[in-house]
C-alpha positions as CSV (number, residue, x, y, z in Angstrom):
1,M,0.1,0.4,-0.1
2,M,1.2,3.7,-0.8
3,P,1.9,6.0,2.0
4,A,-0.9,8.6,2.2
5,G,-0.2,11.8,0.3
6,H,1.8,9.8,-2.4
7,G,-0.7,7.9,-4.4
8,A,-4.2,6.4,-4.4
9,P,-4.8,4.1,-1.5
10,A,-5.0,0.3,-2.2
11,S,-8.9,0.3,-0.8
12,P,-11.7,2.6,0.0
13,R,-11.4,1.6,3.8
14,A,-7.7,2.6,3.5
15,A,-9.0,5.8,2.2
16,R,-11.1,6.4,4.9
17,S,-8.0,5.5,7.5
18,A,-5.8,7.9,5.5
19,L,-8.5,10.7,5.8
20,D,-8.9,10.1,9.3
21,R,-5.3,10.5,10.0
22,R,-4.9,13.5,8.0
23,S,-8.0,15.0,9.9
24,S,-6.9,14.1,13.5
25,A,-3.1,13.9,13.5
26,P,-2.1,17.6,12.8
27,A,-4.8,18.6,15.8
28,A,-3.3,16.2,17.9
29,C,0.5,17.6,17.1
30,Q,-0.7,21.3,17.2
31,Q,-2.9,21.2,20.3
32,P,-0.8,19.0,22.9
33,Q,-2.4,20.4,25.8
34,S,-5.8,19.0,25.0
35,L,-4.8,15.3,26.1
36,A,-6.6,14.5,29.2
37,L,-7.3,11.6,31.4
38,G,-11.0,11.5,30.9
39,P,-13.5,11.7,27.6
40,S,-13.9,14.7,26.1
41,E,-17.6,16.2,25.3
42,P,-18.3,16.2,21.9
43,S,-19.4,19.7,20.3
44,G,-22.7,18.6,19.6
45,S,-23.9,17.3,22.9
46,P,-27.1,18.7,24.6
47,G,-24.7,20.0,27.3
48,S,-22.7,22.1,24.8
49,P,-23.4,25.9,24.2
50,E,-23.9,25.3,20.6
51,S,-27.1,23.0,20.9
52,P,-29.4,24.6,23.3
53,G,-32.5,23.1,21.5
54,P,-31.8,19.6,22.6
55,R,-31.5,20.6,26.3
56,R,-34.7,22.6,26.2
57,G,-36.7,19.6,24.7
58,A,-34.9,17.6,27.4
59,V,-36.2,19.5,30.3
60,R,-39.5,19.9,28.8
61,A,-39.8,16.0,28.3
62,S,-38.8,15.4,31.9
63,V,-41.4,17.7,33.5
64,P,-44.7,15.2,33.1
65,Q,-42.1,12.5,34.4
66,K,-41.5,14.5,37.4
67,L,-45.3,15.5,37.8
68,G,-45.9,11.9,37.5
69,E,-43.4,11.1,40.1
70,A,-44.4,13.2,42.6
71,L,-48.1,12.7,42.3
72,S,-48.1,8.7,42.6
73,S,-45.2,9.3,45.6
74,Q,-47.8,11.2,47.4
75,Y,-50.6,9.1,47.0
76,G,-48.2,6.1,48.3
77,L,-46.9,8.0,51.2
78,N,-50.2,8.9,52.4
79,M,-51.5,5.2,52.1
80,F,-48.6,4.0,53.9
81,V,-48.9,6.7,56.7
82,A,-52.8,5.6,57.2
83,G,-51.6,2.3,57.5
84,L,-49.1,2.7,60.0
85,L,-51.6,4.7,62.2
86,L,-54.0,1.8,61.8
87,L,-51.0,-0.8,63.0
88,L,-50.2,1.6,65.9
89,A,-53.9,2.1,67.1
90,W,-54.1,-1.8,66.9
91,A,-51.0,-2.1,68.8
92,V,-51.7,0.2,71.7
93,H,-55.2,-1.3,72.1
94,A,-56.9,1.8,70.8
95,S,-60.7,2.2,71.3
96,G,-62.7,1.1,68.5
97,V,-59.7,-0.4,66.5
98,G,-59.7,-3.9,66.2
99,K,-57.2,-6.7,64.5
100,S,-60.2,-7.4,62.0
101,D,-60.3,-3.4,61.0
102,L,-56.6,-4.0,60.4
103,L,-56.8,-7.1,58.2
104,C,-59.7,-5.6,56.2
105,F,-57.6,-2.9,55.0
106,L,-54.5,-4.8,54.5
107,T,-56.8,-7.3,52.4
108,A,-58.4,-4.6,50.2
109,L,-54.7,-3.0,49.7
110,M,-53.8,-6.6,48.2
111,L,-57.0,-7.3,46.2
112,L,-56.4,-4.0,44.6
113,Q,-52.8,-4.7,43.8
114,L,-53.9,-8.3,42.3
115,L,-56.3,-6.3,39.9
116,W,-53.4,-4.1,38.7
117,V,-50.8,-7.0,38.5
118,L,-53.5,-9.0,36.6
119,W,-54.2,-6.2,34.0
120,F,-50.5,-5.2,33.5
121,V,-49.7,-9.0,32.7
122,G,-52.5,-9.4,30.4
123,R,-51.7,-6.2,28.5
124,S,-48.0,-7.4,28.3
125,A,-49.4,-10.5,27.1
126,A,-51.4,-9.1,24.4
127,H,-48.0,-6.9,23.0
128,R,-45.5,-9.5,23.7
129,R,-44.0,-9.0,20.5
130,L,-43.1,-5.6,20.9
131,I,-39.5,-4.7,21.7
132,R,-39.3,-3.4,25.3
133,P,-36.2,-1.9,26.9
134,K,-34.8,-3.7,29.8
135,D,-32.6,-2.6,32.9
136,T,-30.0,-5.2,33.1
137,H,-29.1,-4.0,36.2
138,A,-32.4,-4.9,38.0
139,G,-34.0,-8.2,39.1
140,A,-30.7,-10.2,39.0
141,R,-31.5,-13.9,38.7
142,W,-30.1,-14.9,42.2
143,L,-32.1,-11.8,43.6
144,R,-35.5,-13.6,42.1
145,G,-34.2,-17.1,43.2
146,S,-33.8,-15.5,47.0
147,I,-37.2,-13.8,46.7
148,T,-38.9,-16.9,45.4
149,L,-37.2,-19.2,48.1
150,F,-38.4,-16.4,50.9
151,A,-42.0,-16.6,49.4
152,I,-42.2,-20.4,49.6
153,I,-41.8,-20.2,53.3
154,T,-44.5,-17.4,53.4
155,V,-46.8,-19.6,51.6
156,V,-46.0,-22.3,54.2
157,L,-46.8,-19.7,56.7
158,G,-50.0,-18.6,55.1
159,C,-50.9,-22.3,55.4
160,L,-50.0,-22.4,59.3
161,K,-52.3,-19.5,59.7
162,I,-55.2,-20.9,58.1
163,G,-54.8,-23.9,60.4
164,Y,-54.5,-21.6,63.4
165,F,-58.0,-20.2,62.1
166,V,-59.6,-23.5,61.9
167,G,-58.7,-24.5,65.3
168,F,-60.0,-21.5,66.6
169,S,-62.7,-20.8,64.0
170,E,-65.3,-20.2,67.1
171,C,-63.9,-17.2,68.5
172,L,-62.3,-15.6,65.4
173,S,-63.7,-13.3,63.1
174,A,-63.9,-14.4,59.4
175,T,-61.4,-11.6,57.9
176,E,-58.4,-13.8,60.2
177,G,-59.2,-16.5,58.0
178,V,-59.7,-14.4,54.5
179,F,-56.7,-12.6,55.2
180,P,-53.8,-15.5,55.0
181,V,-55.7,-16.8,51.8
182,T,-55.5,-13.7,50.2
183,H,-51.9,-13.0,51.3
184,T,-51.0,-16.5,49.9
185,V,-52.7,-15.8,46.4
186,H,-50.9,-12.3,46.6
187,T,-47.3,-14.0,47.0
188,V,-47.7,-16.3,44.3
189,V,-49.0,-13.8,41.7
190,Q,-46.4,-11.4,42.8
191,V,-43.6,-13.6,42.4
192,Y,-44.6,-14.4,38.9
193,F,-45.2,-10.8,37.9
194,L,-41.4,-10.2,39.3
195,W,-39.8,-13.0,37.7
196,G,-41.3,-11.9,34.2
197,H,-41.4,-8.0,34.6
198,A,-38.8,-6.8,37.4
199,K,-36.4,-5.7,34.6
200,D,-38.9,-3.7,32.4
201,I,-38.6,-0.1,31.5
202,I,-42.2,0.9,31.2
203,Q,-43.0,3.7,28.2
204,S,-46.8,3.4,27.7
205,F,-49.3,4.1,30.4
206,K,-47.1,5.9,32.4
207,T,-48.9,7.6,34.8
208,L,-51.4,4.6,35.3
209,E,-48.5,2.1,35.9
210,R,-46.7,4.7,38.4
211,F,-49.7,4.7,40.6
212,G,-49.9,0.9,40.1
213,V,-46.2,0.1,40.9
214,I,-46.2,2.5,43.9
215,H,-49.3,1.0,45.4
216,S,-47.5,-2.4,45.3
217,V,-44.4,-0.8,47.2
218,F,-46.3,0.5,49.7
219,T,-48.5,-2.4,50.2
220,N,-45.7,-4.8,50.7
221,L,-43.9,-2.2,53.0
222,L,-47.2,-2.5,55.3
223,L,-47.5,-6.0,55.4
224,W,-43.6,-5.9,56.3
225,A,-44.8,-3.4,59.1
226,N,-47.3,-5.7,60.1
227,S,-45.1,-8.8,60.2
228,V,-42.3,-6.7,62.3
229,L,-45.2,-5.6,64.6
230,N,-46.5,-9.1,65.3
231,E,-43.1,-10.8,65.9
232,S,-41.9,-7.9,67.9
233,K,-44.9,-8.6,70.3
234,H,-44.1,-12.0,70.5
235,Q,-40.2,-11.5,71.1
236,L,-41.6,-8.7,73.8
237,N,-43.5,-11.2,75.8
238,E,-40.5,-13.6,76.0
239,H,-38.3,-10.8,77.0
240,K,-40.6,-9.5,80.0
241,E,-40.6,-13.2,81.3
242,R,-36.4,-13.6,80.9
243,L,-36.2,-10.3,82.8
244,I,-37.5,-12.0,86.0
245,T,-35.0,-14.2,86.1
246,L,-32.3,-11.8,85.8
247,G,-33.7,-9.9,88.6
248,F,-35.3,-6.8,86.9
249,G,-38.3,-7.7,88.0
250,N,-39.3,-4.1,89.0
251,I,-39.2,-3.1,85.5
252,T,-41.4,-5.6,84.0
253,I,-44.8,-4.9,83.1
254,E,-48.0,-6.6,82.1
255,L,-47.7,-9.3,79.1
256,D,-49.3,-8.3,76.0
257,D,-51.2,-11.4,75.4
258,H,-53.1,-11.7,72.1
259,T,-54.2,-15.5,72.2
260,P,-58.0,-16.0,71.3
261,P,-60.4,-16.3,74.2
262,C,-61.4,-19.8,73.4
263,N,-60.2,-23.2,73.5
264,C,-58.8,-25.0,70.3
265,S,-60.4,-27.8,68.6
266,A,-57.2,-29.6,68.5
267,P,-54.8,-28.4,71.7
268,T,-51.5,-30.1,70.8
269,L,-51.9,-28.9,66.9
270,C,-52.9,-25.2,67.8
271,S,-49.7,-25.1,70.3
272,T,-47.2,-26.2,67.5
273,I,-48.8,-24.1,65.0
274,S,-48.6,-21.0,67.0
275,H,-44.7,-21.6,67.8
276,G,-44.0,-22.4,64.5
277,I,-45.4,-19.1,63.0
278,Y,-43.0,-17.1,64.9
279,Y,-40.1,-19.3,63.7
280,L,-41.2,-18.5,60.1
281,Y,-41.7,-14.7,60.5
282,P,-38.2,-13.8,59.8
283,F,-38.4,-15.3,56.0
284,N,-41.8,-13.5,55.3
285,I,-40.1,-10.2,57.0
286,E,-37.4,-10.6,54.1
287,Y,-39.8,-11.7,51.5
288,Q,-41.9,-8.2,51.7
289,I,-39.1,-6.1,52.1
290,L,-37.0,-7.6,49.0
291,A,-40.2,-7.3,47.1
292,S,-40.6,-3.3,47.7
293,T,-37.3,-2.8,46.7
294,M,-37.7,-4.6,43.5
295,L,-40.8,-3.0,42.8
296,Y,-39.4,0.6,44.0
297,V,-36.8,-0.1,41.2
298,L,-39.5,-0.7,38.6
299,W,-41.1,2.4,39.7
300,K,-38.3,4.4,39.1
301,N,-37.6,2.9,35.6
302,I,-40.7,4.1,34.3
303,G,-40.3,6.3,31.4
304,R,-36.3,6.3,31.7
305,R,-34.5,6.7,28.4
306,V,-31.8,3.8,28.3
307,D,-28.2,4.5,27.3
308,G,-26.8,2.2,24.3
309,Q,-24.3,0.7,27.0
310,Q,-25.5,-2.5,28.2
311,H,-24.3,-4.1,31.7
312,R,-21.9,-7.0,31.4
313,K,-23.7,-9.9,32.6
314,T,-22.1,-11.3,35.5
315,R,-21.9,-15.3,36.2
316,F,-21.6,-17.3,39.0
317,R,-18.8,-19.9,39.3
318,F,-18.1,-21.7,42.2
319,R,-14.2,-22.1,42.2
320,G,-11.3,-20.7,43.7
321,V,-12.8,-19.8,47.0
322,T,-11.5,-22.9,49.1
323,A,-10.2,-20.9,51.8
324,G,-13.1,-18.2,51.9
325,S,-15.7,-21.3,52.5
326,A,-13.3,-23.2,54.8
327,L,-13.4,-20.2,57.4
328,G,-16.9,-19.1,56.6
329,L,-18.9,-22.6,56.9
330,P,-17.3,-23.3,60.3
331,V,-18.7,-19.9,61.4
332,L,-22.0,-20.8,60.1
333,A,-22.0,-23.7,62.2
334,A,-20.7,-22.6,65.0
335,T,-23.1,-19.7,65.1
336,I,-26.3,-22.3,64.9
337,G,-24.6,-24.0,68.0
338,V,-24.2,-20.5,69.8
339,V,-27.8,-19.7,69.1
340,A,-29.0,-23.0,70.0
341,V,-27.3,-22.7,73.5
342,Y,-28.2,-19.3,74.3
343,L,-32.0,-20.1,73.6
344,V,-31.8,-22.8,75.9
345,Q,-29.9,-21.4,78.9
346,I,-31.3,-17.6,78.6
347,G,-34.1,-17.2,81.1
348,R,-33.8,-20.5,83.3
349,S,-31.9,-18.8,85.9
350,R,-29.8,-15.7,86.2
351,T,-26.5,-17.7,86.5
352,Q,-27.4,-19.3,82.8
353,S,-28.6,-16.4,81.6
354,E,-25.3,-14.5,82.3
355,S,-23.1,-17.2,81.1
356,A,-25.5,-17.4,78.0
357,L,-24.9,-13.4,77.3
358,T,-21.1,-13.6,78.2
359,M,-20.8,-16.6,75.5
360,F,-22.5,-14.7,72.9
361,Y,-20.4,-11.6,73.4
362,L,-17.2,-13.3,73.6
363,Y,-18.2,-15.0,70.2
364,A,-19.4,-12.2,68.3
365,T,-16.6,-10.0,69.4
366,A,-13.9,-12.4,67.8
367,L,-16.2,-12.8,64.7
368,L,-16.7,-9.1,64.1
369,A,-12.8,-8.6,64.7
370,L,-12.2,-11.0,61.9
371,M,-14.7,-9.7,59.6
372,G,-13.3,-6.2,60.1
373,A,-9.6,-7.3,59.2
374,A,-11.0,-8.9,56.1
375,G,-12.9,-6.2,54.9
376,L,-9.6,-3.9,55.3
377,V,-7.7,-6.4,53.5
378,G,-10.1,-6.5,50.8
379,L,-10.5,-2.5,50.8
380,R,-6.8,-2.4,49.9
381,L,-7.0,-4.6,47.5
382,C,-9.7,-2.5,45.8
383,R,-7.6,0.5,45.8
384,L,-4.9,-1.2,43.9
385,E,-7.0,-2.2,41.0
386,E,-6.6,-0.1,38.0
387,Q,-10.4,-0.7,36.2
388,S,-12.3,2.4,35.9
389,L,-15.3,3.7,38.0
390,D,-18.8,2.9,36.6
391,E,-20.4,6.2,37.2
392,S,-23.6,5.6,35.2
393,K,-26.8,6.5,36.9
394,N,-28.9,3.1,37.7
395,P,-31.9,3.0,40.1
396,A,-31.3,-0.6,41.2
397,R,-27.6,0.0,42.2
398,K,-28.2,3.4,44.0
399,L,-31.1,2.0,46.0
400,D,-28.8,-0.8,47.0
401,L,-26.3,1.5,48.3
402,D,-28.7,3.5,50.0
403,L,-30.1,0.8,51.9
404,L,-26.6,-0.7,52.8
405,V,-25.9,2.9,54.7
406,G,-29.5,3.6,55.9
407,T,-30.0,0.1,57.5
408,A,-26.6,-0.1,59.2
409,S,-28.0,2.9,61.3
410,G,-30.1,0.6,62.9
411,S,-27.5,-1.4,64.8
412,W,-25.6,1.6,64.9
413,L,-28.3,3.5,67.0
414,L,-28.3,0.3,69.5
415,S,-24.6,0.1,69.6
416,W,-24.3,3.8,70.8
417,G,-27.2,3.0,73.3
418,S,-25.3,0.2,74.7
419,I,-22.3,2.2,75.0
420,L,-23.7,5.0,76.8
421,A,-25.8,3.0,79.2
422,I,-22.3,1.1,80.1
423,L,-20.7,4.1,80.9
424,C,-23.7,6.0,82.5
425,A,-24.6,3.2,84.8
426,K,-24.2,3.3,88.4
427,A,-23.9,-0.4,88.9
428,R,-22.5,-3.1,86.3
429,P,-22.4,-6.5,86.0
430,V,-19.6,-8.4,85.2
431,Y,-21.3,-9.9,81.7
432,T,-22.2,-6.2,80.6
433,W,-18.6,-5.3,80.2
434,Y,-18.4,-7.9,77.2
435,N,-20.9,-5.5,75.8
436,L,-18.5,-2.6,75.4
437,P,-16.0,-4.0,72.6
438,Y,-19.0,-5.9,70.8
439,S,-20.9,-2.7,70.2
440,V,-17.7,-1.0,69.1
441,L,-16.8,-3.6,66.8
442,V,-20.4,-3.7,65.5
443,I,-19.9,0.1,64.5
444,I,-16.2,-0.1,63.2
445,E,-17.0,-3.5,61.2
446,K,-20.1,-2.4,59.3
447,Y,-18.4,0.8,58.4
448,I,-15.6,-1.3,56.7
449,Q,-18.0,-3.5,55.1
450,N,-20.0,-0.7,53.4
451,L,-16.8,0.8,52.4
452,F,-15.6,-2.5,50.7
453,I,-18.8,-3.2,48.8
454,I,-19.1,0.1,47.7
455,E,-15.6,0.4,46.3
456,S,-16.1,-3.1,44.7
457,V,-19.7,-2.6,43.2
458,H,-18.9,0.6,41.8
459,R,-15.8,-0.9,39.6
460,E,-16.4,-1.6,36.3
461,P,-15.5,-5.3,35.2
462,G,-13.0,-5.8,32.4
463,K,-12.3,-2.1,31.9
464,L,-9.3,0.1,32.6
465,S,-9.2,3.2,34.0
466,E,-9.2,6.3,31.9
467,G,-5.7,7.6,32.6
468,I,-4.4,3.9,31.5
469,R,-6.8,3.8,28.5
470,T,-5.7,7.2,27.3
471,L,-2.1,6.5,27.7
472,R,-2.2,3.2,25.6
473,V,-2.4,5.4,22.0
474,V,0.7,7.5,21.5
475,T,0.8,9.8,18.6
476,V,4.5,10.8,17.5
477,C,4.7,14.0,15.4
478,S,7.5,14.5,13.1
479,G,7.3,17.8,11.4
480,S,4.0,17.7,9.4
481,D,3.7,14.1,8.6
482,P,2.1,12.2,11.5
483,A,3.0,8.4,12.2
484,L,0.1,6.8,14.1
485,A,1.2,3.8,16.7
486,S,-1.9,2.0,18.1
487,S,-1.7,-0.6,20.7
488,S,-3.2,-3.8,20.1
489,P,-6.9,-4.5,19.5
490,T,-7.2,-6.2,22.5
491,S,-5.8,-3.8,24.8
492,G,-9.0,-1.6,25.3
493,A,-7.7,1.5,23.6
494,V,-10.4,4.4,22.7
495,A,-10.1,6.0,19.3
496,G,-9.4,9.8,19.6
497,D,-7.1,9.4,22.8
498,V,-3.6,11.0,21.9
499,A,-0.6,12.2,23.9
500,P,1.9,15.0,22.8
501,Q,5.4,14.3,21.5
502,G,8.0,13.4,24.2
503,I,5.5,11.4,26.6
504,R,6.4,8.1,27.6
505,A,3.7,5.8,27.5
506,P,3.9,3.4,30.3
507,P,3.2,-0.4,29.5
508,A,-0.1,-2.0,30.1
509,V,-0.9,-4.0,33.0
510,N,-1.5,-7.8,33.0
511,G,0.8,-8.3,30.4
512,N,-1.2,-6.3,27.3
513,L,0.8,-5.1,24.5
514,C,1.6,-1.3,24.5
515,L,4.1,1.4,23.3
516,R,7.1,3.0,25.0
517,D,8.9,5.8,23.5
518,V,12.4,4.8,23.2
519,G,15.1,7.2,23.4
520,G,13.4,10.1,22.2
521,G,13.8,9.7,18.8
522,G,10.1,9.0,17.8
523,E,10.4,5.2,17.5
524,A,8.3,3.2,19.4
525,E,8.9,-0.6,20.8
526,P,6.3,-2.7,21.9
527,S,6.9,-4.0,25.5
528,R,5.1,-6.6,27.6
529,E,5.4,-5.9,31.2
530,G,3.1,-6.7,34.2
531,A,3.2,-3.3,35.9
532,P,2.9,0.3,35.0
533,G,5.8,1.6,36.1
534,P,9.0,1.0,37.7
535,A,7.8,0.4,41.1
536,R,6.6,-3.3,40.9
537,R,4.0,-5.1,43.0
538,P,4.9,-8.1,44.6
539,R,3.8,-10.9,42.4
540,F,1.0,-12.4,44.9
541,L,-0.9,-9.1,44.2
542,Q,-0.8,-9.2,40.3
543,G,-3.6,-10.7,37.9
544,N,-5.5,-13.8,39.2
545,A,-3.9,-14.0,42.4
546,K,-5.5,-10.7,43.6
547,R,-8.8,-11.6,42.3
548,S,-8.6,-14.9,44.0
549,I,-7.8,-13.4,47.6
550,L,-11.1,-10.7,46.6
551,R,-13.1,-13.5,45.7
552,N,-12.4,-15.6,48.9
553,I,-12.7,-12.4,51.1
554,A,-16.4,-11.9,49.5
555,A,-17.2,-15.4,50.3
556,F,-16.2,-15.5,53.8
557,L,-17.9,-12.0,54.6
558,F,-21.2,-13.4,52.5
559,L,-21.1,-16.3,55.1
560,C,-20.4,-14.4,58.0
561,N,-23.1,-12.0,57.4
562,I,-25.3,-15.1,56.6
563,S,-24.4,-16.1,60.2
564,L,-25.0,-13.0,62.0
565,W,-28.3,-12.9,60.4
566,I,-29.2,-16.0,62.2
567,P,-29.3,-14.7,66.0
568,P,-31.5,-11.5,65.9
569,A,-33.9,-13.4,63.5
570,F,-34.7,-16.4,65.7
571,G,-34.9,-14.5,68.8
572,C,-30.9,-14.1,70.1
573,R,-31.3,-10.6,71.3
574,P,-28.7,-9.2,74.0
575,E,-30.1,-6.1,73.4
576,Y,-33.4,-7.3,75.1
577,D,-31.8,-9.8,77.5
578,N,-29.0,-7.6,78.8
579,G,-31.3,-5.5,81.2
580,L,-28.9,-2.7,81.5
581,E,-30.2,-0.5,79.1
582,E,-33.8,-0.6,80.6
583,I,-32.4,0.7,83.6
584,V,-30.4,3.5,82.1
585,F,-32.7,4.9,79.9
586,G,-36.2,3.5,81.0
587,F,-37.9,0.0,80.1
588,E,-40.3,1.6,77.8
589,P,-38.1,4.3,76.1
590,W,-35.5,1.5,75.3
591,I,-37.9,-1.2,74.2
592,I,-39.1,1.7,71.5
593,V,-35.7,2.4,70.4
594,V,-35.1,-1.6,70.1
595,N,-38.2,-2.3,68.4
596,L,-37.6,0.4,65.6
597,A,-34.1,-0.2,65.0
598,M,-33.9,-4.2,65.1
599,P,-35.7,-4.9,61.8
600,F,-33.2,-2.6,59.8
601,S,-30.4,-4.3,61.6
602,I,-31.6,-7.6,60.7
603,F,-32.5,-6.7,57.2
604,Y,-28.8,-4.9,56.9
605,R,-27.0,-8.5,57.3
606,M,-29.3,-10.2,54.7
607,H,-28.9,-7.2,52.4
608,A,-25.0,-7.0,53.0
609,A,-25.0,-10.9,52.0
610,A,-26.8,-10.3,48.8
611,S,-24.3,-7.2,47.7
612,L,-21.4,-9.2,48.7
613,F,-22.8,-12.2,46.3
614,E,-22.9,-9.6,43.8
615,V,-19.1,-8.4,44.7
616,Y,-18.2,-11.9,44.3
617,C,-20.0,-12.4,40.9
618,K,-18.2,-9.3,39.5
619,I,-14.8,-10.3,40.5
């Protein structure tokens, strides 16, 4: 092929490339200061002064969307506040408000949601040939699998409630039988809807769809609040009985008993069902909150414009995590053993209760210290990564990170309350001193873990940072005749990134081919090296070894978070059984704090486990 400028190129493609070199290279030589580590904004973009028209059009188009969001969100908030007040009125035994009134309200909300879901599914089936945009970040397979598992247990819970109603049918209202049946149907239909439409970006009937989706979000939140209230009442009754054995009888008040006034037709069966119901409530609580978060992402995606960039699918591969599993699985088994011993010993006698609390504090303190150390190592390795940050706006990822930090505040509130109680109490039993390092480590460990998850989730897999990508392409100008030297096509270089003459291009990471300026004579030789500069990292922190360490850390933290979800979800709550906080703050104020903060603390562990699973899949 003849050089450009001295003859015709060999093909039309070569002519186009020669024309591109003539038009781009002089600009790079004349303006070397334009080299930047970030991508430049095209002149015709909506953000430039030369094109004010598209920006006005975008603003005009976004006004109805913002208005629709505001109208639907206000409807949902009013519905949620009304439901919460009804829940509160029933909890405090307000006159004129009974359990049947609350269940009628919740049943009506579920029936209304079912009507909307059936209409939406029917309309989607009628237009199934249309191509609909999808949010690839939303509704991951593992998330839909998790919600299906929790939904199955919720259906079992509904069947137990139906059996409980049959046993006490003589003195229970019909609404207590209709509610579990409706809830079971609602659960099955909703899971089917989420499996098929969680990724949808709705572009038609947007105002109607916003009201339907936000109604579904707050219906699930009210069902979650109802489950939390029922489970908290059960835990509170057990807590009051345990305080007597610890010698705090002076702060114990009357039990809040909601047992039916008649006898069960099968007493043994009813007793078994009533105990089994409260062991299944934690899974029902997780199901309702997961469903509401997935529906909220669907609501945020209504009318959203999708860019051309598609999210890379993450695949789950269970390999290379021997160390993380070898450490995490014994932790999970030990946690189950600690919870079993705790529940057996607590409340038997004062001595056994104190030994159970001491055992829990020592075990949890050691586990939190290990998790904090693993999080610090993982955070340090993430900082050594040269992958670019994924700064794209996405409702699913933003909600995940907001929930991660927001729900952590629940346990932080309890931890600071325990610390203040220990420091301000006049008399401190020996076992309460173990609560001090435990509470401090809860705050520190969640802080470190949140940073590790946020840092890992925001990394864009398989994509180098802008600084490395920009320096992969080097243009060496010699007079007016440019010579373009580019890296290998697989190196991830971006066309249009140039460097002025004289800048030494560092070699690429992980052995990719790049160009190094040699001797300042305008010649470039290829080089394959593993470090982006003269200072090499240790071999065990390069390439697959570093990713293997991060995978093992993510697997270990995943199993540890599952382990720490189990104790509070199944009744092992030292914040209740300690007794010192009730003395310092007062019984009722501290119980209110615990009942408000504990659901968020429990949800944090499950949500952190889900986020760590995503981190593992992305590494």
